[in-house]
C-alpha positions in Angstrom: 16.6 -17.8 1.4 13.0 -18.2 2.3 9.6 -16.7 1.4 7.6 -14.7 3.8 3.9 -13.8 3.1 2.6 -10.6 4.6 -1.2 -10.5 5.0 -3.5 -7.6 5.3 -3.9 -7.3 9.1 -7.0 -6.6 11.1 -7.4 -2.8 11.0 -10.0 -2.8 13.7 -13.7 -1.6 14.0 -14.9 -4.9 12.7 -13.8 -4.2 9.1 -13.8 -7.2 6.8 -12.1 -5.6 3.8 -10.3 -2.5 2.8 -9.5 -0.6 -0.4 -5.8 -0.5 -1.4 -5.1 3.2 -2.1 -1.2 3.3 -2.2 1.8 1.1 -2.7 5.1 2.2 -1.1 7.0 -0.7 -2.7 7.2 -2.6 -5.9 8.6 -6.0 -7.0 12.4 -6.0 -6.6 12.5 -3.4 -3.8 14.4 -4.1 -0.6 12.4 -3.3 2.5 13.6 -3.1 6.1 11.6 -3.9 9.2 8.9 -1.3 9.9 9.2 0.3 6.4 5.8 1.1 5.0 4.7 -1.2 2.2 1.1 -0.1 1.5 -1.8 2.1 2.6 -5.5 1.0 2.8 -8.7 2.9 3.4 -11.6 1.9 5.5 -14.6 4.2 5.3 -12.8 7.5 5.4 -9.7 6.5 7.5 -6.4 5.6 5.9 -4.3 2.9 7.6 -0.6 2.4 6.7 0.8 -1.2 6.7 4.4 -1.6 7.8 6.7 -4.6 7.0 7.3 -6.9 10.0 10.6 -8.2 8.5 13.4 -7.2 6.2 13.5 -8.7 2.7 13.1 -8.3 -1.1 9.6 -7.9 -2.6 8.9 -10.7 -5.0 5.1 -10.4 -5.4 2.3 -7.9 -4.7 -1.2 -9.1 -4.5 -3.4 -6.2 -5.6 -3.6 -3.0 -7.6 -4.5 0.5 -6.5 -8.3 0.6 -6.1 -8.8 -3.1 -5.4 -10.7 -4.3 -2.4 -8.6 -6.6 -0.2 -10.1 -8.9 2.4 -8.6 -8.9 5.9 -6.2 -11.8 6.2 -5.5 -12.2 2.5 -2.0 -12.2 1.1 -0.8 -8.7 0.4 3.0 -9.0 -0.3 5.5 -11.8 -0.6 9.1 -11.2 0.6 12.3 -13.1 0.0 14.0 -13.2 3.4 17.2 -14.5 4.9 17.0 -17.9 6.6 16.3 -21.5 6.1 13.6 -21.9 3.4 12.1 -25.0 4.9 12.0 -23.5 8.4 10.4 -20.3 7.2 7.8 -22.2 5.2 6.9 -24.2 8.3 6.6 -21.0 10.3 4.4 -19.6 7.6 2.3 -22.8 7.4 -0.9 -21.1 8.6 -0.6 -19.0 5.5 -0.5 -22.0 3.1 -4.2 -23.0 3.3 -5.0 -19.5 2.2 -2.9 -19.8 -0.9 -5.9 -20.5 -3.1 -7.0 -16.9 -2.6 -4.2 -15.7 -4.9 -5.6 -17.1 -8.2 -8.9 -15.2 -8.0 -6.9 -11.9 -8.0 -7.1 -10.4 -11.4 -3.4 -9.7 -11.5 -1.7 -12.3 -13.9 0.9 -9.7 -14.8 1.9 -9.1 -11.2 2.1 -12.9 -10.5 4.4 -13.3 -13.5 6.7 -10.7 -12.3 6.8 -12.2 -8.8 7.6 -15.7 -10.0 11.2 -15.0 -11.0 12.0 -13.3 -7.7 10.6 -16.3 -5.8 12.8 -18.6 -7.9 10.4 -21.4 -8.8 11.4 -23.8 -11.7 9.4 -22.3 -14.6 10.0 -18.7 -13.7 13.5 -18.2 -15.1 12.2 -19.1 -18.5 9.6 -16.3 -18.3 11.7 -13.7 -16.6 13.1 -12.0 -19.8 10.1 -9.9 -21.0 10.2 -9.9 -24.8 8.5 -6.5 -25.1 11.5 -4.2 -24.3 13.8 -6.3 -26.6 11.5 -6.2 -29.6 10.1 -2.7 -29.2 13.3 -0.7 -30.1 13.2 -2.1 -33.6 9.9 -0.3 -34.4 11.0 3.3 -35.2 13.4 3.6 -38.1 14.3 7.3 -37.7 15.7 6.9 -34.3 18.7 4.9 -35.4 19.9 7.7 -37.7 19.5 10.4 -35.0 22.5 12.1 -33.6 23.1 11.5 -29.9 22.0 14.5 -27.8 24.0 13.5 -24.7 27.6 12.8 -24.0 28.7 9.2 -24.3 27.7 7.3 -21.2 25.4 10.0 -19.9 22.2 8.4 -18.6 19.0 10.2 -19.5 16.8 11.3 -16.6 13.2 9.9 -16.7 10.7 8.4 -14.4 9.8 4.7 -14.6 6.5 5.6 -16.3 8.3 7.6 -19.0 10.8 4.8 -19.5 8.0 2.3 -20.0 6.2 4.7 -22.4 9.5 5.0 -24.4 10.1 1.3 -24.5 6.5 0.6 -25.8 6.9 3.3 -28.4 10.4 2.1 -29.4 12.0 5.4 -28.5 15.7 5.6 -27.5 15.7 8.0 -24.6 19.3 8.9 -25.4 18.0 10.7 -28.5 15.3 12.7 -26.6 16.0 16.2 -25.3 14.4 16.6 -21.8 12.5 19.8 -20.9 12.0 19.0 -17.2 14.2 20.0 -14.3 17.8 19.1 -14.8 17.0 17.9 -18.3 14.5 15.3 -17.1 12.5 13.7 -19.9 8.7 14.1 -19.6 5.7 12.4 -21.3 5.4 15.5 -23.5 9.0 15.2 -24.6 8.2 11.6 -25.7 5.1 12.7 -27.6 7.0 15.5 -29.3 9.8 13.1 -30.3 7.3 10.6 -31.7 5.6 13.3 -33.8 8.7 15.2 -34.9 11.6 12.9 -34.6 14.9 14.1 -33.3 14.3 17.5 -34.7 11.6 18.3 -32.2 10.6 22.0 -31.8 12.9 24.0 -29.5 11.8 24.5 -26.0 9.4 27.4 -25.8 7.8 26.7 -29.2 4.1 25.9 -29.5 3.5 22.2 -29.7 0.2 20.3 -30.1 -0.3 18.1 -27.1 -1.9 14.7 -27.7 -1.1 12.8 -24.5 -4.0 11.4 -22.5 -3.4 10.7 -18.9 -5.6 8.1 -17.2 -6.1 8.7 -13.5 -7.9 5.8 -11.7 -10.5 7.1 -9.2 -9.6 5.3 -6.0 -9.6 5.8 -2.2 -11.3 8.9 -0.8 -12.0 10.4 -4.3 -14.0 7.3 -5.2 -16.0 7.4 -2.0 -16.7 11.1 -2.6 -17.8 10.3 -6.1 -20.1 7.5 -4.9 -21.6 9.7 -2.2 -22.3 12.6 -4.6 -23.8 10.2 -7.2 -26.1 8.8 -4.5 -27.2 12.2 -3.3 -27.9 13.6 -6.7 -29.6 10.5 -8.0 -31.9 10.0 -5.0 -32.6 13.5 -3.7 -34.6 16.1 -5.6 -32.8 19.3 -4.6 -34.3 22.7 -4.1 -31.8 25.5 -3.6 -32.5 29.0 -2.2 -30.0 31.8 -2.4 -30.4 34.8 0.0 -28.1 37.7 0.5 -27.2 38.7 4.1 -25.8 41.9 5.4 -23.1 40.8 7.8 -21.7 44.2 8.5 -22.8 44.2 12.2 -21.7 40.6 12.6 -18.2 41.4 11.3 -17.9 44.4 13.6 -18.9 42.2 16.6 -16.5 39.4 15.5 -13.6 41.9 15.2 -14.4 43.2 18.7 -14.5 39.7 20.2 -11.2 38.7 18.5 -9.2 41.6 20.0 -8.2 39.5 23.0 -8.2 35.8 22.1 -7.3 33.3 24.9 -6.9 29.6 25.1 -10.5 29.3 26.3 -11.8 31.8 23.7 -10.0 31.2 20.4 -10.3 33.6 17.4 -13.7 33.4 15.8 -14.5 32.9 12.2 -18.0 33.4 10.7 -18.8 29.7 11.0 -19.4 29.6 14.8 -21.9 32.5 14.4 -23.7 30.5 11.7 -23.7 27.4 13.8 -25.4 29.2 16.7 -27.9 30.8 14.2 -28.7 27.3 12.9 -29.2 26.0 16.4 -31.8 28.7 17.1 -33.5 28.3 13.7 -33.7 24.5 13.9 -35.3 24.7 17.3 -38.2 26.4 15.6 -38.1 24.0 12.6 -36.9 20.6 13.9 -38.1 18.8 10.7 -34.9 20.2 9.0 -32.6 18.6 11.5 -33.4 15.1 10.2 -32.3 12.1 8.3 -34.6 10.6 5.6 -34.6 6.8 5.2 -36.3 6.7 1.8 -36.3 2.9 1.6 -38.2 2.6 4.9 -40.2 5.8 4.3 -39.2 7.3 7.6 -37.9 10.7 8.5 -36.0 10.6 11.8 -36.0 14.1 13.4 -33.1 14.5 15.9 -33.2 16.5 19.1 -29.4 16.8 19.1 -27.9 19.1 16.4 -24.8 17.5 15.0 -23.4 19.8 12.4 -21.1 18.4 9.7 -18.5 20.8 8.4 -17.4 20.1 4.8 -13.6 20.3 5.0 -11.1 20.3 2.1 -8.0 18.1 2.9 -5.0 17.0 0.9 -6.8 13.8 0.2 -10.2 15.3 -0.7 -13.4 16.6 0.8 -14.5 15.0 4.1 -17.1 16.0 6.7 -16.0 16.1 10.4 -18.9 16.5 12.7 -19.4 19.0 15.6 -21.5 16.9 18.0 -24.3 18.6 20.0 -23.8 22.1 18.8 -26.9 23.0 20.8 -24.9 22.5 24.0 -21.9 24.6 22.9 -21.6 28.4 23.1 -19.9 30.5 20.5 -16.3 29.7 21.6 -17.2 26.1 22.2 -18.3 25.8 18.6 -15.1 27.6 17.4 -12.8 25.4 19.5 -14.4 22.1 18.4 -14.5 23.3 14.8 -10.8 24.1 14.8 -9.9 20.9 16.5 -11.8 18.7 14.0 -10.6 20.6 11.0 -7.0 20.0 12.1 -7.5 16.3 12.7 -9.3 16.0 9.3 -6.5 17.6 7.4 -3.7 15.6 9.1 -5.6 12.4 8.7 -6.0 11.5 12.4 -9.8 12.0 12.6 -11.6 9.0 14.0 -14.6 7.2 12.5 -16.9 8.7 15.2 -15.6 12.2 14.4 -16.5 11.8 10.7 -20.0 10.3 11.0 -23.3 11.1 12.6 -24.1 14.6 11.2 -27.8 15.7 11.0 -27.2 18.8 8.9 -24.2 20.2 7.1 -22.4 23.5 6.4 -20.2 23.9 3.3 -18.0 26.9 2.8 -15.4 27.9 0.2 -14.4 31.0 2.0 -13.0 33.7 -0.2 -13.4 31.3 -3.2 -17.1 30.8 -2.6 -18.3 32.8 -5.6 -21.6 34.7 -5.7 -23.8 31.7 -5.4 -23.4 27.9 -5.2 -25.8 24.9 -5.4 -24.7 22.7 -2.5 -25.2 18.9 -2.7 -27.0 17.5 0.3 -25.0 15.1 2.4 -27.2 12.0 2.1 -29.3 11.0 4.1 -29.7 14.5 5.6 -32.4 16.8 4.3 -30.7 20.2 4.3 -27.3 21.8 3.8 -26.3 25.5 4.2 -23.6 26.9 1.9 -21.6 30.0 2.7 -20.4 32.2 -0.2 -17.7 34.8 -0.2 -18.1 38.1 1.6 -17.8 41.3 -0.5 -18.4 45.1 0.1 -21.3 46.3 -2.1 -23.3 49.5 -2.3 -26.7 49.1 -0.6 -29.6 51.5 -0.8 -30.6 52.6 2.8 -33.7 54.6 1.7 -31.8 57.8 1.2 -28.4 57.0 -0.3 -26.1 54.1 -1.2 -23.8 53.0 1.6 -21.1 50.4 1.6 -22.1 47.2 3.4 -20.4 43.8 3.9 -22.7 41.4 2.0 -22.6 37.6 1.8 -24.9 35.1 0.1 -26.2 32.0 1.7 -27.0 29.1 -0.7 -29.1 26.4 1.0 -30.3 23.2 -0.5 -33.2 21.0 0.8 -34.6 17.6 0.1 -37.9 18.6 -1.7 -39.4 15.2 -1.0 -39.8 16.0 2.7 -39.1 19.8 2.9 -41.6 22.2 1.2 -40.4 25.3 -0.4 -42.2 27.4 2.2 -40.5 25.8 5.1 -37.2 26.1 3.4 -37.7 29.8 2.8 -38.8 30.4 6.4 -35.6 28.7 7.6 -33.4 30.8 5.3 -35.1 34.0 6.4 -34.7 33.1 10.0 -30.9 32.6 9.5 -30.8 35.9 7.7 -32.5 37.7 10.6 -30.2 36.2 13.2 -27.0 36.9 11.3 -28.0 40.5 10.5 -28.8 41.2 14.1 -26.1 39.1 15.9 -27.1 40.3 19.3 -30.1 38.0 19.1 -27.8 35.0 19.0 -27.0 35.6 22.7 -30.6 36.1 23.9 -33.7 34.0 24.0 -36.5 35.4 22.0 
């Protein structure tokens, strides 16, 4: 048998390092050629790393959330073949071996050593913790078995580790999960109440604390939001808009959708309204470099659309909205949203916005306070649409109403200019025919 070192490959775009966001393997696993071993994130794109050979995982070089340099050792495999020959084939990897000690993973290295079969490793292979831990709880020994002889309790590796550390015999624990699977709550209840834990359905105090490491896209979102809120003094204006006429127009246009004219949502209308309003106030279609003290006003209107995906919130960008008609905006919006959600959006499709729209649709609430997408200076938020009674001067009539919540960077956008922009959007959306004519 021989050892094969798999390094983090060059993932393109001049990236020097990437964040490890997911392991598909662990020490002791057998992987086949092309099986996925890990996933890393660069900017907002996730790249999956396959195994080039078949073998047994003996060592992993990082933990979730760690930043890994391109070319550094990621995984070690025990593979079939002549050890000396493989080591020679992997000779280029040997000079880089010193990069392993700086990794703050002594535990992982200890686990890897036995699998790689060096001399001292067999002495350290038996981990003393599981052997010593069962002696801790006295009541468990006297408990009556809750399973038939030889029946193996169902539990995840994390639950089994928790039980070992607490000295709990899983055979004595009644599982409340599917098919009798033992959960973290079952372990907590057993520790508190012993084998006579409350019957399922009883009210039990829950004391478990689950630690979730903030990694990958969630960490990038957190950093982005912290940067925006710490450096940008926000001013938010909320204005109600009567979208009854717009909704009638949208319904009429959607009666006969085609490939060239897809079904319209409200967002393409809002995008066209923003194009017309920003033509009158170009200072809001800008990026503020606060370190250089420069506001860069852009002629092209590149609208970011905050999109919820299974991985978190990302912002694909509709480039040059000023050059797209209503259906052009709708088509590009749909295409980008789909690519964002299935994780195939490119770096170019996720960067370069000059102003952003955020919408929670039916979950939008009455009003929101959108956080500006740094370094932009404005963001427009869409809230849910509801039918409300509106006084028309003679009586109350039902109207479809929607609030717009818009935030601005108060360092470079005065309240007056922000209000003028919001009122112009309101005017355009309440009289949608003006979106199609030049005034």
